PyMOL Python script that loads the backbone (N, CA, C, O; Angstrom):
from pymol import cmd

cmd.read_pdbstr("""\
ATOM      1  N   MET A   1     178.386 136.371 112.791  1.00  0.00           N
ATOM      2  CA  MET A   1     178.052 135.100 112.205  1.00  0.00           C
ATOM      3  C   MET A   1     177.394 134.178 113.247  1.00  0.00           C
ATOM      4  O   MET A   1     176.402 133.511 112.952  1.00  0.00           O
ATOM      5  N   ALA A   2     177.944 134.147 114.444  1.00  0.00           N
ATOM      6  CA  ALA A   2     177.395 133.311 115.509  1.00  0.00           C
ATOM      7  C   ALA A   2     175.992 133.784 115.872  1.00  0.00           C
ATOM      8  O   ALA A   2     175.124 132.968 116.183  1.00  0.00           O
ATOM      9  N   VAL A   3     175.767 135.084 115.836  1.00  0.00           N
ATOM     10  CA  VAL A   3     174.446 135.624 116.145  1.00  0.00           C
ATOM     11  C   VAL A   3     173.444 135.168 115.086  1.00  0.00           C
ATOM     12  O   VAL A   3     172.306 134.836 115.417  1.00  0.00           O
ATOM     13  N   GLY A   4     173.844 135.150 113.853  1.00  0.00           N
ATOM     14  CA  GLY A   4     172.973 134.716 112.763  1.00  0.00           C
ATOM     15  C   GLY A   4     172.601 133.251 112.910  1.00  0.00           C
ATOM     16  O   GLY A   4     171.446 132.878 112.709  1.00  0.00           O
ATOM     17  N   ILE A   5     173.567 132.427 113.256  1.00  0.00           N
ATOM     18  CA  ILE A   5     173.307 130.996 113.449  1.00  0.00           C
ATOM     19  C   ILE A   5     172.384 130.800 114.651  1.00  0.00           C
ATOM     20  O   ILE A   5     171.465 129.983 114.601  1.00  0.00           O
ATOM     21  N   ALA A   6     172.622 131.542 115.724  1.00  0.00           N
ATOM     22  CA  ALA A   6     171.777 131.448 116.916  1.00  0.00           C
ATOM     23  C   ALA A   6     170.338 131.854 116.577  1.00  0.00           C
ATOM     24  O   ALA A   6     169.393 131.195 117.011  1.00  0.00           O
ATOM     25  N   LEU A   7     170.169 132.922 115.816  1.00  0.00           N
ATOM     26  CA  LEU A   7     168.830 133.358 115.410  1.00  0.00           C
ATOM     27  C   LEU A   7     168.154 132.311 114.527  1.00  0.00           C
ATOM     28  O   LEU A   7     166.952 132.075 114.643  1.00  0.00           O
ATOM     29  N   LEU A   8     168.929 131.689 113.650  1.00  0.00           N
ATOM     30  CA  LEU A   8     168.388 130.650 112.783  1.00  0.00           C
ATOM     31  C   LEU A   8     167.913 129.452 113.621  1.00  0.00           C
ATOM     32  O   LEU A   8     166.828 128.914 113.404  1.00  0.00           O
ATOM     33  N   VAL A   9     168.752 129.052 114.579  1.00  0.00           N
ATOM     34  CA  VAL A   9     168.392 127.924 115.444  1.00  0.00           C
ATOM     35  C   VAL A   9     167.148 128.263 116.263  1.00  0.00           C
ATOM     36  O   VAL A   9     166.233 127.447 116.372  1.00  0.00           O
ATOM     37  N   VAL A  10     167.114 129.454 116.833  1.00  0.00           N
ATOM     38  CA  VAL A  10     165.952 129.876 117.618  1.00  0.00           C
ATOM     39  C   VAL A  10     164.711 129.933 116.722  1.00  0.00           C
ATOM     40  O   VAL A  10     163.629 129.531 117.151  1.00  0.00           O
ATOM     41  N   GLY A  11     164.845 130.413 115.518  1.00  0.00           N
ATOM     42  CA  GLY A  11     163.723 130.476 114.583  1.00  0.00           C
ATOM     43  C   GLY A  11     163.208 129.085 114.241  1.00  0.00           C
ATOM     44  O   GLY A  11     161.997 128.864 114.221  1.00  0.00           O
ATOM     45  N   LEU A  12     164.120 128.132 113.967  1.00  0.00           N
ATOM     46  CA  LEU A  12     163.712 126.766 113.649  1.00  0.00           C
ATOM     47  C   LEU A  12     163.035 126.097 114.841  1.00  0.00           C
ATOM     48  O   LEU A  12     162.041 125.387 114.682  1.00  0.00           O
ATOM     49  N   VAL A  13     163.583 126.330 116.042  1.00  0.00           N
ATOM     50  CA  VAL A  13     162.970 125.774 117.244  1.00  0.00           C
ATOM     51  C   VAL A  13     161.573 126.373 117.428  1.00  0.00           C
ATOM     52  O   VAL A  13     160.637 125.663 117.796  1.00  0.00           O
ATOM     53  N   GLY A  14     161.435 127.644 117.180  1.00  0.00           N
ATOM     54  CA  GLY A  14     160.133 128.304 117.299  1.00  0.00           C
ATOM     55  C   GLY A  14     159.124 127.741 116.324  1.00  0.00           C
ATOM     56  O   GLY A  14     157.970 127.511 116.684  1.00  0.00           O
ATOM     57  N   VAL A  15     159.547 127.517 115.091  1.00  0.00           N
ATOM     58  CA  VAL A  15     158.647 126.946 114.078  1.00  0.00           C
ATOM     59  C   VAL A  15     158.215 125.541 114.490  1.00  0.00           C
ATOM     60  O   VAL A  15     157.036 125.202 114.391  1.00  0.00           O
ATOM     61  N   GLN A  16     159.156 124.728 114.949  1.00  0.00           N
ATOM     62  CA  GLN A  16     158.831 123.369 115.394  1.00  0.00           C
ATOM     63  C   GLN A  16     157.880 123.397 116.590  1.00  0.00           C
ATOM     64  O   GLN A  16     156.952 122.593 116.677  1.00  0.00           O
ATOM     65  N   PHE A  17     158.123 124.327 117.504  1.00  0.00           N
ATOM     66  CA  PHE A  17     157.266 124.447 118.682  1.00  0.00           C
ATOM     67  C   PHE A  17     155.845 124.841 118.266  1.00  0.00           C
ATOM     68  O   PHE A  17     154.868 124.286 118.769  1.00  0.00           O
ATOM     69  N   ALA A  18     155.742 125.795 117.351  1.00  0.00           N
ATOM     70  CA  ALA A  18     154.430 126.234 116.875  1.00  0.00           C
ATOM     71  C   ALA A  18     153.706 125.086 116.171  1.00  0.00           C
ATOM     72  O   ALA A  18     152.496 124.926 116.331  1.00  0.00           O
ATOM     73  N   ARG A  19     154.439 124.292 115.397  1.00  0.00           N
ATOM     74  CA  ARG A  19     153.831 123.145 114.712  1.00  0.00           C
ATOM     75  C   ARG A  19     153.341 122.117 115.723  1.00  0.00           C
ATOM     76  O   ARG A  19     152.251 121.564 115.574  1.00  0.00           O
ATOM     77  N   ALA A  20     154.147 121.860 116.752  1.00  0.00           N
ATOM     78  CA  ALA A  20     153.763 120.899 117.791  1.00  0.00           C
ATOM     79  C   ALA A  20     152.522 121.381 118.547  1.00  0.00           C
ATOM     80  O   ALA A  20     151.636 120.589 118.868  1.00  0.00           O
ATOM     81  N   VAL A  21     152.467 122.685 118.826  1.00  0.00           N
ATOM     82  CA  VAL A  21     151.294 123.238 119.506  1.00  0.00           C
ATOM     83  C   VAL A  21     150.061 123.088 118.623  1.00  0.00           C
ATOM     84  O   VAL A  21     148.991 122.714 119.103  1.00  0.00           O
ATOM     85  N   GLY A  22     150.207 123.373 117.360  1.00  0.00           N
ATOM     86  CA  GLY A  22     149.086 123.222 116.422  1.00  0.00           C
ATOM     87  C   GLY A  22     148.599 121.785 116.355  1.00  0.00           C
ATOM     88  O   GLY A  22     147.391 121.545 116.334  1.00  0.00           O
ATOM     89  N   GLU A  23     149.517 120.825 116.321  1.00  0.00           N
ATOM     90  CA  GLU A  23     149.133 119.417 116.302  1.00  0.00           C
ATOM     91  C   GLU A  23     148.429 119.032 117.603  1.00  0.00           C
ATOM     92  O   GLU A  23     147.465 118.266 117.588  1.00  0.00           O
ATOM     93  N   ASN A  24     148.911 119.563 118.721  1.00  0.00           N
ATOM     94  CA  ASN A  24     148.273 119.266 120.012  1.00  0.00           C
ATOM     95  C   ASN A  24     146.850 119.827 120.065  1.00  0.00           C
ATOM     96  O   ASN A  24     145.940 119.166 120.566  1.00  0.00           O
ATOM     97  N   VAL A  25     146.663 121.023 119.558  1.00  0.00           N
ATOM     98  CA  VAL A  25     145.328 121.624 119.542  1.00  0.00           C
ATOM     99  C   VAL A  25     144.393 120.789 118.666  1.00  0.00           C
ATOM    100  O   VAL A  25     143.243 120.549 119.036  1.00  0.00           O
ATOM    101  N   ALA A  26     144.881 120.350 117.515  1.00  0.00           N
ATOM    102  CA  ALA A  26     144.068 119.510 116.634  1.00  0.00           C
ATOM    103  C   ALA A  26     143.734 118.187 117.315  1.00  0.00           C
ATOM    104  O   ALA A  26     142.611 117.695 117.197  1.00  0.00           O
ATOM    105  N   ALA A  27     144.698 117.610 118.025  1.00  0.00           N
ATOM    106  CA  ALA A  27     144.464 116.347 118.721  1.00  0.00           C
ATOM    107  C   ALA A  27     143.432 116.519 119.834  1.00  0.00           C
ATOM    108  O   ALA A  27     142.605 115.633 120.049  1.00  0.00           O
ATOM    109  N   VAL A  28     143.470 117.647 120.542  1.00  0.00           N
ATOM    110  CA  VAL A  28     142.495 117.915 121.601  1.00  0.00           C
ATOM    111  C   VAL A  28     141.095 118.012 121.009  1.00  0.00           C
ATOM    112  O   VAL A  28     140.147 117.474 121.580  1.00  0.00           O
ATOM    113  N   HIS A  29     140.955 118.686 119.883  1.00  0.00           N
ATOM    114  CA  HIS A  29     139.646 118.790 119.231  1.00  0.00           C
ATOM    115  C   HIS A  29     139.151 117.421 118.776  1.00  0.00           C
ATOM    116  O   HIS A  29     137.974 117.097 118.931  1.00  0.00           O
ATOM    117  N   GLN A  30     140.048 116.628 118.219  1.00  0.00           N
ATOM    118  CA  GLN A  30     139.671 115.291 117.759  1.00  0.00           C
ATOM    119  C   GLN A  30     139.271 114.420 118.953  1.00  0.00           C
ATOM    120  O   GLN A  30     138.294 113.675 118.875  1.00  0.00           O
ATOM    121  N   LEU A  31     140.011 114.509 120.042  1.00  0.00           N
ATOM    122  CA  LEU A  31     139.683 113.744 121.241  1.00  0.00           C
ATOM    123  C   LEU A  31     138.324 114.150 121.792  1.00  0.00           C
ATOM    124  O   LEU A  31     137.539 113.301 122.214  1.00  0.00           O
ATOM    125  N   SER A  32     138.052 115.437 121.787  1.00  0.00           N
ATOM    126  CA  SER A  32     136.757 115.929 122.255  1.00  0.00           C
ATOM    127  C   SER A  32     135.627 115.378 121.389  1.00  0.00           C
ATOM    128  O   SER A  32     134.586 114.969 121.904  1.00  0.00           O
ATOM    129  N   SER A  33     135.834 115.368 120.091  1.00  0.00           N
ATOM    130  CA  SER A  33     134.831 114.838 119.170  1.00  0.00           C
ATOM    131  C   SER A  33     134.623 113.340 119.397  1.00  0.00           C
ATOM    132  O   SER A  33     133.491 112.857 119.368  1.00  0.00           O
ATOM    133  N   ILE A  34     135.696 112.621 119.618  1.00  0.00           N
ATOM    134  CA  ILE A  34     135.603 111.181 119.855  1.00  0.00           C
ATOM    135  C   ILE A  34     134.864 110.914 121.157  1.00  0.00           C
ATOM    136  O   ILE A  34     134.041 110.002 121.227  1.00  0.00           O
ATOM    137  N   ARG A  35     135.149 111.697 122.184  1.00  0.00           N
ATOM    138  CA  ARG A  35     134.452 111.526 123.466  1.00  0.00           C
ATOM    139  C   ARG A  35     132.961 111.796 123.321  1.00  0.00           C
ATOM    140  O   ARG A  35     132.141 111.101 123.920  1.00  0.00           O
ATOM    141  N   ALA A  36     132.607 112.800 122.529  1.00  0.00           N
ATOM    142  CA  ALA A  36     131.187 113.088 122.286  1.00  0.00           C
ATOM    143  C   ALA A  36     130.531 111.928 121.542  1.00  0.00           C
ATOM    144  O   ALA A  36     129.401 111.551 121.850  1.00  0.00           O
ATOM    145  N   ASP A  37     131.236 111.363 120.568  1.00  0.00           N
ATOM    146  CA  ASP A  37     130.708 110.208 119.834  1.00  0.00           C
ATOM    147  C   ASP A  37     130.510 109.014 120.771  1.00  0.00           C
ATOM    148  O   ASP A  37     129.501 108.313 120.693  1.00  0.00           O
ATOM    149  N   ILE A  38     131.476 108.795 121.649  1.00  0.00           N
ATOM    150  CA  ILE A  38     131.380 107.685 122.598  1.00  0.00           C
ATOM    151  C   ILE A  38     130.171 107.882 123.511  1.00  0.00           C
ATOM    152  O   ILE A  38     129.417 106.940 123.756  1.00  0.00           O
ATOM    153  N   ALA A  39     129.988 109.088 124.009  1.00  0.00           N
ATOM    154  CA  ALA A  39     128.846 109.369 124.895  1.00  0.00           C
ATOM    155  C   ALA A  39     127.527 109.134 124.155  1.00  0.00           C
ATOM    156  O   ALA A  39     126.595 108.560 124.718  1.00  0.00           O
ATOM    157  N   ALA A  40     127.448 109.575 122.899  1.00  0.00           N
ATOM    158  CA  ALA A  40     126.226 109.377 122.116  1.00  0.00           C
ATOM    159  C   ALA A  40     125.972 107.889 121.884  1.00  0.00           C
ATOM    160  O   ALA A  40     124.832 107.434 121.975  1.00  0.00           O
ATOM    161  N   LEU A  41     127.023 107.135 121.586  1.00  0.00           N
ATOM    162  CA  LEU A  41     126.866 105.702 121.370  1.00  0.00           C
ATOM    163  C   LEU A  41     126.464 104.989 122.660  1.00  0.00           C
ATOM    164  O   LEU A  41     125.683 104.038 122.625  1.00  0.00           O
ATOM    165  N   GLN A  42     126.993 105.442 123.791  1.00  0.00           N
ATOM    166  CA  GLN A  42     126.603 104.845 125.067  1.00  0.00           C
ATOM    167  C   GLN A  42     125.130 105.123 125.374  1.00  0.00           C
ATOM    168  O   GLN A  42     124.415 104.240 125.848  1.00  0.00           O
ATOM    169  N   ARG A  43     124.677 106.352 125.103  1.00  0.00           N
ATOM    170  CA  ARG A  43     123.257 106.666 125.307  1.00  0.00           C
ATOM    171  C   ARG A  43     122.384 105.795 124.401  1.00  0.00           C
ATOM    172  O   ARG A  43     121.356 105.276 124.836  1.00  0.00           O
ATOM    173  N   ARG A  44     122.792 105.638 123.155  1.00  0.00           N
ATOM    174  CA  ARG A  44     122.027 104.817 122.206  1.00  0.00           C
ATOM    175  C   ARG A  44     121.989 103.361 122.670  1.00  0.00           C
ATOM    176  O   ARG A  44     120.946 102.711 122.606  1.00  0.00           O
ATOM    177  N   ARG A  45     123.143 102.849 123.143  1.00  0.00           N
ATOM    178  CA  ARG A  45     123.192 101.480 123.650  1.00  0.00           C
ATOM    179  C   ARG A  45     122.247 101.316 124.840  1.00  0.00           C
ATOM    180  O   ARG A  45     121.521 100.326 124.930  1.00  0.00           O
ATOM    181  N   ASP A  46     122.260 102.288 125.748  1.00  0.00           N
ATOM    182  CA  ASP A  46     121.377 102.221 126.917  1.00  0.00           C
ATOM    183  C   ASP A  46     119.907 102.207 126.501  1.00  0.00           C
ATOM    184  O   ASP A  46     119.110 101.445 127.049  1.00  0.00           O
ATOM    185  N   GLU A  47     119.550 103.051 125.533  1.00  0.00           N
ATOM    186  CA  GLU A  47     118.173 103.080 125.040  1.00  0.00           C
ATOM    187  C   GLU A  47     117.795 101.743 124.405  1.00  0.00           C
ATOM    188  O   GLU A  47     116.698 101.231 124.624  1.00  0.00           O
ATOM    189  N   GLN A  48     118.707 101.188 123.623  1.00  0.00           N
ATOM    190  CA  GLN A  48     118.431  99.915 122.971  1.00  0.00           C
ATOM    191  C   GLN A  48     118.306  98.784 123.994  1.00  0.00           C
ATOM    192  O   GLN A  48     117.473  97.891 123.835  1.00  0.00           O
ATOM    193  N   GLN A  49     119.129  98.819 125.036  1.00  0.00           N
ATOM    194  CA  GLN A  49     119.025  97.794 126.074  1.00  0.00           C
ATOM    195  C   GLN A  49     117.699  97.907 126.823  1.00  0.00           C
ATOM    196  O   GLN A  49     117.087  96.892 127.157  1.00  0.00           O
ATOM    197  N   ARG A  50     117.248  99.147 127.093  1.00  0.00           N
ATOM    198  CA  ARG A  50     115.944  99.325 127.729  1.00  0.00           C
ATOM    199  C   ARG A  50     114.834  98.764 126.841  1.00  0.00           C
ATOM    200  O   ARG A  50     113.915  98.102 127.322  1.00  0.00           O
ATOM    201  N   GLU A  51     114.933  99.036 125.542  1.00  0.00           N
ATOM    202  CA  GLU A  51     113.909  98.533 124.626  1.00  0.00           C
ATOM    203  C   GLU A  51     113.941  97.012 124.552  1.00  0.00           C
ATOM    204  O   GLU A  51     112.887  96.378 124.489  1.00  0.00           O
ATOM    205  N   LEU A  52     115.123  96.420 124.558  1.00  0.00           N
ATOM    206  CA  LEU A  52     115.222  94.963 124.554  1.00  0.00           C
ATOM    207  C   LEU A  52     114.586  94.359 125.801  1.00  0.00           C
ATOM    208  O   LEU A  52     113.870  93.361 125.716  1.00  0.00           O
ATOM    209  N   ARG A  53     114.847  94.964 126.958  1.00  0.00           N
ATOM    210  CA  ARG A  53     114.236  94.469 128.193  1.00  0.00           C
ATOM    211  C   ARG A  53     112.712  94.568 128.106  1.00  0.00           C
ATOM    212  O   ARG A  53     111.993  93.660 128.527  1.00  0.00           O
ATOM    213  N   ARG A  54     112.232  95.687 127.553  1.00  0.00           N
ATOM    214  CA  ARG A  54     110.780  95.875 127.425  1.00  0.00           C
ATOM    215  C   ARG A  54     110.185  94.840 126.473  1.00  0.00           C
ATOM    216  O   ARG A  54     109.122  94.283 126.746  1.00  0.00           O
ATOM    217  N   LEU A  55     110.866  94.581 125.357  1.00  0.00           N
ATOM    218  CA  LEU A  55     110.323  93.654 124.366  1.00  0.00           C
ATOM    219  C   LEU A  55     110.428  92.198 124.806  1.00  0.00           C
ATOM    220  O   LEU A  55     109.672  91.352 124.328  1.00  0.00           O
ATOM    221  N   ARG A  56     111.358  91.897 125.713  1.00  0.00           N
ATOM    222  CA  ARG A  56     111.458  90.527 126.229  1.00  0.00           C
ATOM    223  C   ARG A  56     110.310  90.206 127.180  1.00  0.00           C
ATOM    224  O   ARG A  56     109.960  89.041 127.368  1.00  0.00           O
ATOM    225  N   ASP A  57     109.733  91.230 127.769  1.00  0.00           N
ATOM    226  CA  ASP A  57     108.589  91.048 128.651  1.00  0.00           C
ATOM    227  C   ASP A  57     107.333  90.953 127.782  1.00  0.00           C
ATOM    228  O   ASP A  57     107.074  91.849 126.978  1.00  0.00           O
ATOM    229  N   PRO A  58     106.555  89.885 127.931  1.00  0.00           N
ATOM    230  CA  PRO A  58     105.360  89.750 127.073  1.00  0.00           C
ATOM    231  C   PRO A  58     104.424  90.955 127.154  1.00  0.00           C
ATOM    232  O   PRO A  58     103.866  91.361 126.134  1.00  0.00           O
ATOM    233  N   GLN A  59     104.241  91.529 128.331  1.00  0.00           N
ATOM    234  CA  GLN A  59     103.368  92.699 128.453  1.00  0.00           C
ATOM    235  C   GLN A  59     103.975  93.919 127.762  1.00  0.00           C
ATOM    236  O   GLN A  59     103.250  94.759 127.230  1.00  0.00           O
ATOM    237  N   GLY A  60     105.296  94.015 127.772  1.00  0.00           N
ATOM    238  CA  GLY A  60     105.951  95.140 127.106  1.00  0.00           C
ATOM    239  C   GLY A  60     105.949  95.016 125.598  1.00  0.00           C
ATOM    240  O   GLY A  60     106.028  96.019 124.889  1.00  0.00           O
ATOM    241  N   ALA A  61     105.857  93.773 125.095  1.00  0.00           N
ATOM    242  CA  ALA A  61     105.888  93.543 123.650  1.00  0.00           C
ATOM    243  C   ALA A  61     104.528  93.768 122.997  1.00  0.00           C
ATOM    244  O   ALA A  61     104.452  93.962 121.784  1.00  0.00           O
ATOM    245  N   ILE A  62     103.462  93.745 123.780  1.00  0.00           N
ATOM    246  CA  ILE A  62     102.112  93.861 123.200  1.00  0.00           C
ATOM    247  C   ILE A  62     101.929  95.148 122.387  1.00  0.00           C
ATOM    248  O   ILE A  62     101.434  95.071 121.262  1.00  0.00           O
ATOM    249  N   PRO A  63     102.302  96.320 122.899  1.00  0.00           N
ATOM    250  CA  PRO A  63     102.122  97.524 122.064  1.00  0.00           C
ATOM    251  C   PRO A  63     102.905  97.458 120.746  1.00  0.00           C
ATOM    252  O   PRO A  63     102.443  97.957 119.721  1.00  0.00           O
ATOM    253  N   GLU A  64     104.080  96.847 120.780  1.00  0.00           N
ATOM    254  CA  GLU A  64     104.878  96.708 119.553  1.00  0.00           C
ATOM    255  C   GLU A  64     104.190  95.761 118.576  1.00  0.00           C
ATOM    256  O   GLU A  64     104.182  96.007 117.370  1.00  0.00           O
ATOM    257  N   ILE A  65     103.624  94.701 119.084  1.00  0.00           N
ATOM    258  CA  ILE A  65     102.903  93.753 118.231  1.00  0.00           C
ATOM    259  C   ILE A  65     101.700  94.443 117.592  1.00  0.00           C
ATOM    260  O   ILE A  65     101.419  94.242 116.410  1.00  0.00           O
ATOM    261  N   HIS A  66     101.009  95.239 118.357  1.00  0.00           N
ATOM    262  CA  HIS A  66      99.854  95.969 117.806  1.00  0.00           C
ATOM    263  C   HIS A  66     100.307  96.970 116.746  1.00  0.00           C
ATOM    264  O   HIS A  66      99.730  97.025 115.660  1.00  0.00           O
ATOM    265  N   ASP A  67     101.336  97.762 117.054  1.00  0.00           N
ATOM    266  CA  ASP A  67     101.765  98.839 116.154  1.00  0.00           C
ATOM    267  C   ASP A  67     102.409  98.321 114.873  1.00  0.00           C
ATOM    268  O   ASP A  67     102.058  98.762 113.779  1.00  0.00           O
ATOM    269  N   ARG A  68     103.336  97.400 115.003  1.00  0.00           N
ATOM    270  CA  ARG A  68     104.088  96.965 113.820  1.00  0.00           C
ATOM    271  C   ARG A  68     103.400  95.863 113.035  1.00  0.00           C
ATOM    272  O   ARG A  68     103.370  95.893 111.805  1.00  0.00           O
ATOM    273  N   LEU A  69     102.850  94.896 113.742  1.00  0.00           N
ATOM    274  CA  LEU A  69     102.294  93.744 113.054  1.00  0.00           C
ATOM    275  C   LEU A  69     100.789  93.827 112.847  1.00  0.00           C
ATOM    276  O   LEU A  69     100.215  93.049 112.085  1.00  0.00           O
ATOM    277  N   ARG A  70     100.153  94.776 113.532  1.00  0.00           N
ATOM    278  CA  ARG A  70      98.699  94.955 113.443  1.00  0.00           C
ATOM    279  C   ARG A  70      97.960  93.672 113.847  1.00  0.00           C
ATOM    280  O   ARG A  70      96.918  93.334 113.286  1.00  0.00           O
ATOM    281  N   LEU A  71      98.525  92.970 114.831  1.00  0.00           N
ATOM    282  CA  LEU A  71      97.904  91.756 115.336  1.00  0.00           C
ATOM    283  C   LEU A  71      97.164  92.062 116.631  1.00  0.00           C
ATOM    284  O   LEU A  71      97.596  92.898 117.424  1.00  0.00           O
ATOM    285  N   VAL A  72      96.047  91.377 116.834  1.00  0.00           N
ATOM    286  CA  VAL A  72      95.270  91.545 118.060  1.00  0.00           C
ATOM    287  C   VAL A  72      94.856  90.178 118.579  1.00  0.00           C
ATOM    288  O   VAL A  72      94.831  89.195 117.838  1.00  0.00           O
ATOM    289  N   ARG A  73      94.537  90.136 119.845  1.00  0.00           N
ATOM    290  CA  ARG A  73      93.984  88.926 120.437  1.00  0.00           C
ATOM    291  C   ARG A  73      92.513  88.825 120.026  1.00  0.00           C
ATOM    292  O   ARG A  73      91.929  89.794 119.542  1.00  0.00           O
ATOM    293  N   PRO A  74      91.923  87.645 120.225  1.00  0.00           N
ATOM    294  CA  PRO A  74      90.508  87.484 119.837  1.00  0.00           C
ATOM    295  C   PRO A  74      89.570  88.484 120.506  1.00  0.00           C
ATOM    296  O   PRO A  74      88.562  88.865 119.910  1.00  0.00           O
ATOM    297  N   ASN A  75      89.869  88.913 121.709  1.00  0.00           N
ATOM    298  CA  ASN A  75      88.961  89.832 122.405  1.00  0.00           C
ATOM    299  C   ASN A  75      89.407  91.295 122.285  1.00  0.00           C
ATOM    300  O   ASN A  75      88.925  92.145 123.034  1.00  0.00           O
ATOM    301  N   GLU A  76      90.311  91.598 121.363  1.00  0.00           N
ATOM    302  CA  GLU A  76      90.813  92.962 121.200  1.00  0.00           C
ATOM    303  C   GLU A  76      90.436  93.505 119.829  1.00  0.00           C
ATOM    304  O   GLU A  76      90.095  92.758 118.911  1.00  0.00           O
ATOM    305  N   ALA A  77      90.507  94.825 119.718  1.00  0.00           N
ATOM    306  CA  ALA A  77      90.296  95.492 118.428  1.00  0.00           C
ATOM    307  C   ALA A  77      91.238  96.676 118.360  1.00  0.00           C
ATOM    308  O   ALA A  77      91.494  97.328 119.372  1.00  0.00           O
ATOM    309  N   LEU A  78      91.750  96.956 117.186  1.00  0.00           N
ATOM    310  CA  LEU A  78      92.592  98.135 116.979  1.00  0.00           C
ATOM    311  C   LEU A  78      91.722  99.272 116.476  1.00  0.00           C
ATOM    312  O   LEU A  78      90.908  99.092 115.570  1.00  0.00           O
ATOM    313  N   ILE A  79      91.896 100.413 117.055  1.00  0.00           N
ATOM    314  CA  ILE A  79      91.176 101.602 116.610  1.00  0.00           C
ATOM    315  C   ILE A  79      92.222 102.608 116.175  1.00  0.00           C
ATOM    316  O   ILE A  79      93.073 103.007 116.969  1.00  0.00           O
ATOM    317  N   PHE A  80      92.164 103.017 114.928  1.00  0.00           N
ATOM    318  CA  PHE A  80      93.111 103.983 114.394  1.00  0.00           C
ATOM    319  C   PHE A  80      92.504 105.373 114.494  1.00  0.00           C
ATOM    320  O   PHE A  80      91.387 105.614 114.038  1.00  0.00           O
ATOM    321  N   VAL A  81      93.253 106.274 115.094  1.00  0.00           N
ATOM    322  CA  VAL A  81      92.791 107.643 115.251  1.00  0.00           C
ATOM    323  C   VAL A  81      93.718 108.523 114.426  1.00  0.00           C
ATOM    324  O   VAL A  81      94.929 108.552 114.643  1.00  0.00           O
ATOM    325  N   SER A  82      93.132 109.235 113.483  1.00  0.00           N
ATOM    326  CA  SER A  82      93.944 110.143 112.681  1.00  0.00           C
ATOM    327  C   SER A  82      93.769 111.560 113.220  1.00  0.00           C
ATOM    328  O   SER A  82      92.726 111.892 113.783  1.00  0.00           O
ATOM    329  N   PRO A  83      94.783 112.384 113.048  1.00  0.00           N
ATOM    330  CA  PRO A  83      94.648 113.756 113.545  1.00  0.00           C
ATOM    331  C   PRO A  83      93.547 114.514 112.807  1.00  0.00           C
ATOM    332  O   PRO A  83      93.266 114.265 111.635  1.00  0.00           O
ATOM    333  N   GLN A  84      92.956 115.418 113.512  1.00  0.00           N
ATOM    334  CA  GLN A  84      91.885 116.231 112.914  1.00  0.00           C
ATOM    335  C   GLN A  84      92.508 117.159 111.890  1.00  0.00           C
ATOM    336  O   GLN A  84      93.525 117.791 112.175  1.00  0.00           O
ATOM    337  N   PRO A  85      91.919 117.257 110.699  1.00  0.00           N
ATOM    338  CA  PRO A  85      92.492 118.148 109.678  1.00  0.00           C
ATOM    339  C   PRO A  85      92.449 119.599 110.146  1.00  0.00           C
ATOM    340  O   PRO A  85      91.557 120.013 110.885  1.00  0.00           O
ATOM    341  N   ALA A  86      93.429 120.342 109.696  1.00  0.00           N
ATOM    342  CA  ALA A  86      93.481 121.758 110.072  1.00  0.00           C
ATOM    343  C   ALA A  86      92.295 122.494 109.465  1.00  0.00           C
ATOM    344  O   ALA A  86      91.896 122.240 108.329  1.00  0.00           O
ATOM    345  N   ALA A  87      91.754 123.393 110.236  1.00  0.00           N
ATOM    346  CA  ALA A  87      90.616 124.181 109.765  1.00  0.00           C
ATOM    347  C   ALA A  87      91.098 125.160 108.702  1.00  0.00           C
ATOM    348  O   ALA A  87      92.108 125.841 108.879  1.00  0.00           O
ATOM    349  N   THR A  88      90.367 125.220 107.601  1.00  0.00           N
ATOM    350  CA  THR A  88      90.713 126.175 106.549  1.00  0.00           C
ATOM    351  C   THR A  88      89.754 127.350 106.635  1.00  0.00           C
ATOM    352  O   THR A  88      88.555 127.157 106.835  1.00  0.00           O
ATOM    353  N   PRO A  89      90.258 128.548 106.487  1.00  0.00           N
ATOM    354  CA  PRO A  89      89.369 129.711 106.541  1.00  0.00           C
ATOM    355  C   PRO A  89      88.405 129.707 105.348  1.00  0.00           C
ATOM    356  O   PRO A  89      88.769 129.256 104.262  1.00  0.00           O
ATOM    357  N   PRO A  90      87.200 130.198 105.541  1.00  0.00           N
ATOM    358  CA  PRO A  90      86.227 130.232 104.429  1.00  0.00           C
ATOM    359  C   PRO A  90      86.729 131.180 103.330  1.00  0.00           C
ATOM    360  O   PRO A  90      87.369 132.200 103.590  1.00  0.00           O
ATOM    361  N   ALA A  91      86.410 130.796 102.108  1.00  0.00           N
ATOM    362  CA  ALA A  91      86.803 131.618 100.956  1.00  0.00           C
ATOM    363  C   ALA A  91      85.939 132.875 100.909  1.00  0.00           C
ATOM    364  O   ALA A  91      84.737 132.808 101.169  1.00  0.00           O
ATOM    365  N   PRO A  92      86.539 134.025 100.578  1.00  0.00           N
ATOM    366  CA  PRO A  92      85.749 135.283 100.522  1.00  0.00           C
ATOM    367  C   PRO A  92      84.796 135.332  99.368  1.00  0.00           C
ATOM    368  O   PRO A  92      84.079 136.319  99.201  1.00  0.00           O
TER     369      PRO A  92
END
""", "prot")
cmd.dss("prot")
cmd.show_as("cartoon", "prot")
cmd.util.cbc("prot")
cmd.orient("prot")
């Protein structure tokens, strides 16, 4: 009888241990995912800060003004260049 109770206790402890290990593995994966998200957000923030610095500089803002607003100074002109169409083979 004592052996049966001991086996039951050992079995329950084993099940709890396995559950705890499973939860720890899941937490490690979640932490890894969160760290990757944080790194991506930090890279995005850095890119946005670089763009803000560029746009705060009048010389850096000029290309954006040309591209988005299509505005030019009196002595400037915008020239739009479209890609060359793909060559089509002649029909037989």
